[in-house]
C-alpha positions in Angstrom: -124.8 -175.8 -139.5 -124.3 -176.1 -143.7 -121.4 -177.5 -145.5 -119.5 -174.0 -146.9 -116.6 -175.4 -149.2 -115.4 -178.3 -149.7 -112.6 -179.5 -146.9 -114.5 -177.0 -144.8 -115.3 -178.2 -141.2 -116.6 -176.4 -139.0 -117.9 -172.3 -139.3 -118.6 -169.1 -137.1 -121.7 -167.8 -136.5 -120.7 -163.4 -136.7 -124.6 -162.3 -137.1 -127.9 -163.8 -136.5 -130.8 -161.8 -138.9 -133.4 -162.8 -136.7 -134.8 -163.2 -133.1 -136.5 -165.5 -131.6 -140.0 -165.4 -132.1 -139.9 -163.5 -135.7 -140.9 -164.7 -138.6 -138.8 -166.1 -141.3 -139.6 -166.8 -144.9 -137.4 -169.7 -146.9 -134.5 -168.3 -148.4 -135.0 -165.2 -146.4 -131.5 -164.4 -145.1 -131.1 -166.0 -141.7 -127.7 -165.4 -140.2 -124.0 -164.9 -141.3 -121.4 -167.5 -140.4 -117.9 -167.2 -141.0 -115.6 -169.6 -141.8 -111.5 -170.2 -143.2 -113.0 -170.3 -146.6 -115.9 -167.0 -147.5 -118.3 -164.9 -145.1 -121.8 -166.0 -146.2 -124.9 -165.3 -145.4 -127.2 -168.5 -145.0 -131.2 -168.6 -146.4 -134.0 -170.0 -144.2 -134.7 -173.1 -145.3 -138.3 -173.0 -144.3 -141.4 -170.6 -143.7 -142.2 -170.3 -140.5 -141.6 -169.0 -136.9 -138.3 -169.2 -135.3 -138.5 -170.7 -131.8 -135.0 -171.6 -130.9 -131.0 -170.0 -131.5 -128.9 -172.7 -130.0 -125.8 -170.7 -131.0 -125.6 -167.8 -130.2 -123.2 -165.1 -132.3 -118.9 -165.5 -131.8 -119.3 -169.2 -131.1 -117.6 -171.6 -133.4 -119.8 -174.9 -134.1 -119.0 -178.1 -136.4 -121.0 -178.5 -140.3 -124.1 -180.5 -139.2 -124.5 -178.9 -135.7 -128.1 -178.2 -135.6 -127.7 -173.8 -135.3 -131.7 -172.8 -135.1 -135.1 -174.5 -135.0 -137.8 -173.2 -136.8 -141.6 -173.8 -136.1 -140.6 -176.6 -133.7 -139.4 -178.5 -130.3 -136.1 -176.8 -129.2 -135.5 -179.5 -126.7 -134.6 -181.9 -129.7 -131.5 -179.9 -130.0 -130.5 -180.5 -126.3 -127.9 -182.5 -124.7 -128.7 -185.9 -123.5 -128.4 -186.0 -120.0 -125.3 -188.3 -117.6 -126.9 -191.1 -116.5 -126.3 -189.6 -112.9 -128.8 -187.2 -114.1 -131.4 -189.7 -114.8 -132.9 -190.1 -111.4 -133.2 -187.0 -110.7 -135.5 -183.9 -110.6 -135.1 -183.2 -114.0 -133.5 -179.5 -114.7 -133.8 -177.5 -117.7 -131.9 -177.5 -120.4 -128.6 -175.6 -120.8 -128.8 -172.3 -123.5 -125.1 -171.6 -125.3 -124.0 -168.8 -123.4 -123.0 -165.6 -125.2 -119.7 -165.1 -126.3 -117.8 -162.9 -126.0 -117.6 -160.1 -128.7 -114.8 -160.9 -131.8 -113.7 -158.8 -134.5 -115.5 -159.2 -137.4 -113.8 -161.5 -138.8 -112.8 -161.1 -143.1 -112.6 -164.0 -145.3 -109.6 -165.5 -146.8 -106.8 -167.6 -148.5 -105.1 -165.5 -150.9 -102.3 -163.0 -152.3 -103.0 -159.4 -154.1 -105.0 -160.0 -157.8 -103.9 -157.0 -159.8 -107.9 -155.4 -160.5 -107.4 -157.9 -158.0 -114.8 -178.9 -115.9 -114.6 -181.5 -113.5 -113.7 -185.0 -113.9 -115.2 -187.0 -116.4 -118.5 -188.2 -116.0 -120.1 -192.0 -117.4 -120.7 -192.0 -120.8 -124.4 -190.9 -121.7 -126.1 -193.5 -123.4 -126.7 -192.4 -127.6 -129.7 -189.9 -127.8 -132.5 -192.0 -129.6 -132.4 -190.7 -133.5 -135.0 -187.6 -134.0 -138.6 -187.8 -135.5 -138.0 -186.9 -139.6 -137.5 -183.6 -140.1 -136.4 -182.6 -136.7 -132.6 -181.2 -136.0 -129.3 -183.5 -135.8 -126.6 -182.7 -133.4 -123.0 -183.6 -133.8 -121.1 -185.7 -131.3 -119.5 -183.4 -128.6 -117.4 -183.6 -125.3 -119.2 -184.3 -122.2 -118.3 -183.0 -118.9 -119.3 -182.2 -115.5 -119.4 -178.4 -115.1 -116.4 -176.8 -113.2 -119.1 -174.5 -111.2 -119.9 -173.9 -107.6 -123.1 -176.5 -107.9 -126.5 -175.3 -105.7 -127.4 -177.5 -102.9 -130.2 -180.1 -104.4 -129.2 -179.6 -107.5 -128.3 -181.9 -110.0 -125.2 -181.7 -112.2 -125.8 -182.9 -115.3 -123.4 -184.1 -118.6 -122.6 -180.5 -120.6 -121.1 -179.7 -124.0 -118.0 -178.5 -124.7 -118.5 -176.2 -127.9 -115.2 -176.3 -130.5 -113.8 -173.0 -129.4 -114.0 -173.7 -126.2 -112.2 -176.8 -126.8 -109.7 -175.5 -128.5 -109.0 -172.8 -126.3 -108.5 -175.4 -123.6 -106.4 -177.2 -125.5 -104.1 -174.7 -126.8 -103.0 -173.7 -123.4 -102.5 -176.0 -121.7 -106.2 -176.3 -119.8 -108.4 -179.1 -117.8 -111.7 -178.2 -117.8 -111.9 -178.7 -114.1 -109.7 -175.6 -113.9 -112.5 -173.2 -115.2 -115.1 -171.8 -113.3 -117.9 -171.8 -115.4 -120.7 -169.2 -115.6 -122.7 -170.5 -118.1 -126.7 -171.9 -117.8 -126.6 -175.2 -116.6 -123.1 -175.1 -115.4 -121.7 -174.7 -118.7 -118.4 -173.4 -119.7 -118.1 -171.0 -122.2 -115.4 -169.2 -124.3 -115.7 -166.2 -121.8 -114.5 -168.7 -119.0 -111.3 -169.7 -120.8 -110.6 -165.9 -121.7 -110.7 -164.7 -117.6 -108.4 -168.3 -117.2 -106.0 -167.2 -119.3 -105.7 -163.0 -119.0 -105.0 -164.3 -114.9 -101.9 -165.4 -116.4 -102.9 -168.7 -114.2 -102.1 -171.0 -117.2 -99.1 -171.9 -119.5 -98.2 -169.3 -121.6 -97.3 -172.1 -124.6 -98.8 -173.5 -127.4 -99.2 -177.3 -127.1 -97.0 -179.7 -127.6 -97.3 -181.5 -131.9 -96.4 -185.1 -132.6 -92.4 -184.2 -133.5 -89.3 -183.1 -132.0 -89.7 -179.7 -132.3 -89.1 -177.6 -129.2 -92.1 -175.7 -128.4 -90.5 -171.5 -127.4 -92.4 -170.0 -124.5 -94.0 -167.0 -126.1 -92.8 -163.4 -124.1 -95.5 -161.4 -122.4 -96.4 -158.4 -123.8 -94.4 -155.0 -122.4 -95.9 -151.7 -121.7 -95.9 -150.3 -125.2 -96.2 -153.6 -127.1 -99.9 -154.2 -128.8 -101.7 -157.4 -128.8 -104.0 -158.0 -131.6 -105.8 -161.2 -131.1 -106.2 -163.5 -134.3 -109.6 -163.5 -136.0 -110.9 -166.4 -136.6 -109.8 -166.0 -140.6 -106.5 -165.9 -139.0 -107.0 -168.8 -137.2 -108.2 -170.5 -140.2 -105.2 -169.1 -142.3 -102.8 -170.5 -139.7 -104.6 -173.8 -139.3 -105.0 -174.6 -143.1 -101.1 -173.1 -144.1 -99.5 -175.1 -141.4 -102.2 -178.1 -143.0 -100.6 -177.8 -145.9 -97.1 -177.9 -144.8 -97.5 -181.1 -142.9 -98.8 -182.9 -145.8 -97.7 -181.9 -149.6 -93.8 -182.2 -149.9 -93.2 -178.3 -150.3 -90.3 -177.5 -153.6 -89.7 -174.8 -155.2 -88.9 -174.0 -159.0 -88.5 -170.7 -160.4 -87.5 -169.3 -164.4 -87.6 -166.0 -165.4 -90.0 -165.3 -168.1 -89.6 -162.8 -170.9 -92.9 -160.6 -171.5 -91.8 -158.6 -173.5 -94.5 -159.7 -176.5 -97.3 -159.6 -173.7 -96.2 -156.1 -173.2 -96.4 -155.2 -176.8 -99.9 -156.3 -176.7 -100.3 -153.9 -173.3 -98.8 -151.0 -174.9 -100.7 -151.0 -178.0 -104.1 -152.5 -177.1 -104.0 -151.1 -173.9 -106.3 -148.1 -174.2 -109.0 -149.7 -176.5 -109.1 -152.8 -174.5 -109.8 -149.9 -171.0 -112.2 -148.4 -173.1 -113.9 -150.6 -173.9 -113.8 -153.2 -170.9 -113.7 -150.6 -168.2 -110.1 -151.7 -166.5 -106.6 -152.0 -167.3 -105.6 -154.8 -169.3 -103.2 -156.4 -166.3 -100.5 -159.7 -167.4 -101.8 -161.9 -165.1 -104.8 -162.4 -167.6 -101.8 -163.4 -169.8 -100.2 -165.9 -167.0 -103.4 -167.2 -166.6 -104.2 -167.8 -169.8 -100.8 -169.1 -170.9 -100.7 -171.8 -167.4 -104.3 -173.3 -168.8 -102.6 -174.1 -172.1 -99.9 -175.4 -170.4 -101.7 -178.0 -167.9 -103.1 -179.4 -170.9 -99.7 -180.8 -171.8 -99.4 -181.2 -168.0 -102.1 -183.0 -166.7 -100.7 -184.2 -163.4 -100.0 -180.5 -162.3 -103.5 -180.3 -162.2 -104.6 -182.7 -160.2 -104.8 -183.7 -156.7 -103.6 -186.7 -154.4 -106.1 -189.1 -153.4 -105.3 -192.4 -151.4 -102.5 -193.7 -152.8 -103.0 -192.1 -156.3 -103.2 -189.2 -158.2 -106.3 -187.4 -159.0 -106.0 -186.1 -162.5 -108.5 -183.6 -163.5 -109.6 -182.7 -166.9 -111.7 -179.2 -166.0 -108.8 -176.6 -165.2 -110.6 -174.8 -162.1 -108.7 -171.6 -161.8 -108.1 -170.6 -158.7 -106.9 -166.5 -158.8 -105.8 -165.2 -155.4 -107.2 -162.0 -153.8 -106.1 -159.7 -151.7 -109.4 -158.3 -148.9 -107.5 -155.0 -148.1 -105.3 -156.3 -146.3 -108.2 -157.7 -144.0 -108.0 -161.7 -145.4 -106.9 -163.7 -148.7 -109.5 -165.9 -150.7 -108.8 -167.6 -153.7 -112.2 -167.5 -156.0 -112.4 -170.5 -159.1 -112.3 -169.9 -162.8 -114.5 -172.8 -163.4 -113.9 -174.6 -167.3 -111.3 -171.5 -167.6 -109.9 -173.9 -170.8 -113.0 -172.7 -172.7 -112.4 -169.3 -172.7 -109.9 -166.6 -174.6 -107.9 -163.6 -173.5 -110.2 -162.0 -173.0 -112.7 -163.7 -171.6 -109.7 -165.0 -168.3 -109.3 -160.8 -168.1 -113.3 -160.8 -167.6 -114.0 -163.9 -165.1 -111.0 -162.7 -163.6 -111.7 -159.4 -163.2 -115.3 -159.9 -162.1 -114.4 -162.7 -159.4 -111.5 -160.0 -157.4 -115.1 -157.2 -157.1 -117.2 -159.6 -156.4 -114.9 -161.1 -153.7 -113.7 -157.4 -152.0 -117.7 -157.3 -152.1 -118.2 -160.1 -150.4 -120.3 -161.0 -153.2 -119.6 -165.0 -153.5 -121.0 -168.1 -153.7 -120.1 -170.9 -152.6 -119.4 -172.4 -156.6 -117.4 -169.4 -156.6 -115.1 -170.6 -153.5 -115.4 -174.3 -154.7 -113.8 -176.9 -156.9 -110.1 -175.0 -157.6 -107.9 -177.9 -159.7 -104.9 -175.5 -160.1 -104.3 -171.7 -158.2 -102.2 -168.6 -159.0 -101.1 -166.4 -156.7 -99.9 -162.8 -157.9 -97.8 -160.9 -155.5 -96.1 -158.9 -159.1 -98.6 -155.4 -158.9 -96.6 -154.6 -155.2 -93.0 -155.2 -156.8 -91.7 -158.2 -155.4 -89.0 -160.4 -156.6 -89.6 -163.7 -156.0 -92.7 -165.2 -154.2 -92.3 -169.4 -152.2 -96.1 -169.7 -152.4 -97.7 -173.0 -149.8 -100.0 -175.2 -151.7 -103.9 -174.8 -151.6 -105.2 -178.4 -150.5 -106.1 -180.9 -152.3 -104.6 -179.2 -155.1 -100.3 -180.7 -156.0 -99.4 -177.2 -157.0 -99.2 -173.6 -157.2 -98.0 -170.8 -159.4 -96.6 -167.1 -158.3 -96.0 -164.3 -160.1 -93.9 -161.6 -158.9 -93.0 -157.6 -160.5 -91.8 -157.6 -164.3 -89.5 -154.7 -164.4 -86.8 -153.5 -168.2 -84.1 -155.7 -167.9 -81.1 -155.4 -170.0 -81.1 -159.1 -172.1 -79.1 -160.5 -175.1 -81.8 -160.8 -178.2 -80.8 -162.9 -181.1 -80.7 -160.8 -184.2 -82.4 -162.5 -187.6 -79.1 -163.3 -189.3 -78.1 -165.2 -186.0 -76.5 -161.9 -184.0 -77.1 -161.2 -180.9 -77.5 -157.9 -179.5 -78.2 -155.8 -176.2 -82.3 -155.2 -175.8 -84.4 -153.3 -173.5 -87.5 -156.4 -172.7 -89.6 -156.8 -169.6 -88.6 -159.5 -167.8 -90.4 -161.3 -164.5 -89.9 -164.7 -162.6 -92.6 -167.1 -161.9 -92.1 -169.9 -159.2 -93.3 -172.9 -158.3 -94.5 -174.4 -155.3 -95.3 -178.3 -155.8 -96.5 -182.0 -154.5 -92.7 -183.9 -155.2 -95.3 -187.0 -153.9 -97.2 -185.7 -157.3 -94.6 -185.3 -159.7 -90.7 -185.0 -159.6 -88.5 -181.5 -160.5 -88.1 -182.7 -164.2 -92.3 -182.4 -165.4 -92.7 -178.9 -163.8 -89.6 -177.5 -165.5 -91.0 -178.8 -168.6 -94.1 -177.0 -167.9 -92.4 -174.0 -167.1 -90.7 -174.1 -170.0 -93.8 -174.4 -172.3 -95.5 -171.5 -170.6 -92.3 -169.6 -170.8 -92.5 -170.5 -175.4 -96.7 -170.0 -175.1 -96.3 -166.3 -173.6 -93.7 -165.1 -176.0 -95.1 -167.1 -178.9 -99.0 -167.2 -178.5 -101.5 -164.2 -181.4 -102.5 -162.5 -178.0 -103.7 -159.9 -180.6 -105.9 -162.3 -181.8 -107.2 -163.2 -178.9 -108.1 -159.6 -178.0 
């Protein structure tokens, strides 16, 4: 399982494009994997024949786990037997049992962008290091099969897949309470789900290390619809909860006068659409101004490290993109400080289009240093977004509307005018910066939006 993003620790195999015995060519799509960041087709690393598939469709495994064997001995990926099994007759190495069908997951995290077992067995001895070029298997929990054992058979130490371990933990189940149906007495996801559906397990989330009391979930009624969480929803939930537990989230909001931006859009938007093929929205203006303001307030373009703040000198701007209500993802505009307004608009449009057509590469979703989420096209008033770890801040842009405001005239007197106004909100990590620093950043952002020669950048 490859590392598909900086913070990704596991992936779900959603589809194999080849079967055992098929010939594969180097760089030919071999399988599709879904993570909390992206759905990706992974190419074959070599030419040859696919001799074994070790992880079935629907199974979730950790990064670094062997998935398949090309032109090799599949036994190198089989788990070592427990000592109790050593003196007995050999039995076949267990294969991975097919998991129950799961809904096709969609990519993750972002907001709308306008274009945008029985008792434990004795510990197994360390497995010998594989020969160079052979597959390696990450360590896994070792348990004894819980199902009935045929007379004379030897019970082997088995592995629980990450998805099975998660289901057992979430529902407070011991492996010994689950009847195993997999080959070699392996507990499959379907086995655990069958126990859950029979209602023989507590229907509460396992306790977490806090004083919070977990409330039992009421059973679904006759007129209720149960919609199982997809992999992307589970990964989103884990990422968001982890972010809230990690960062000291603090919200600060400022009203922005977009009248200068609106005048540019009104006067030059038509020509821009003819030249570029898409609408000139508020988002590229905000993104461009954000990059300029971050140059003056670099501690917001940073990550919290080991007792230190890691300040990034490249602004890799994450732009949240909604995937037609199927999920959220934050592709990255790398080195965005090198772009003018027109270049920023093009790049945002490009990554949004490729995100929705699942054409993003791993580089497109990696290395973000600051994020913007934009629900403004839906007319929202105020959005308190969750920080995209390991970043320290996220900016939210909401709806822009025409409002009466006090306008100062050249002679110093005041009058009432109609301007395009909207709120921007920043959730920041109070471990990294204080409120005064963020307030000055937002003031600078507002000034750039009002003062910049946007026509010149078009």
